[in-house]
N, C-alpha and C positions, 0 to 999 in steps of 0.2 A: 729254294733259290734265293740267295741274298742279292740284293740289288742296291746299287749306289743311289739311284733316283726314286725307287718305289718302296723301299723298305719301311718307310714311315707309315705306310698303309697297312702293314702286316697285322698289327694288333686288332684293328677293327674290320679290315677287308683283306683277308689272307688270299682269296682268289685273285683279287686285283693286283696285289703285290707280286704274286707268282706270275701272272700274265705279263706284267710290266717288266719283271726281271728276265723272263725268257725273251721278250722282245728286245730288251737291251743286250742280252747275250748274243742274239742272232743278227744284230744290226750290221756288223761288218761282214761276217762270213756268208750270211744268207739274208739279204735285205727283203726278199719277197716273203719269207717266213716271218720276219720281224713285223712286216706290215700286216700280215694276217693276225698275229698275236695282238698288235695294237688295235686292230679293228674289233677284235673280241673284247679287249679292254674297254674301249669306248662304248660298245654296245651294252656292256654290263653296267657301266656308269650311268648311261642314259636310262636303262631299265630301273635302276635304283632311284633316280630322280623322278621318273614318271610314277613309280609305285608310292613314293612319299607324298606326291601331290594328290593322287587319286584315292 
């Protein structure tokens, strides 16, 4: 999934780029699904931050 706003992450964080792209795609037709994907995105970002510190 190519994304206008998240594609820059693909090289190092393919999963995050995909989640962001899907959230972006669903934003207009299905906002609830978009929010679920963005929640997963943020949870994965936080997990990466915590793992780097610990």
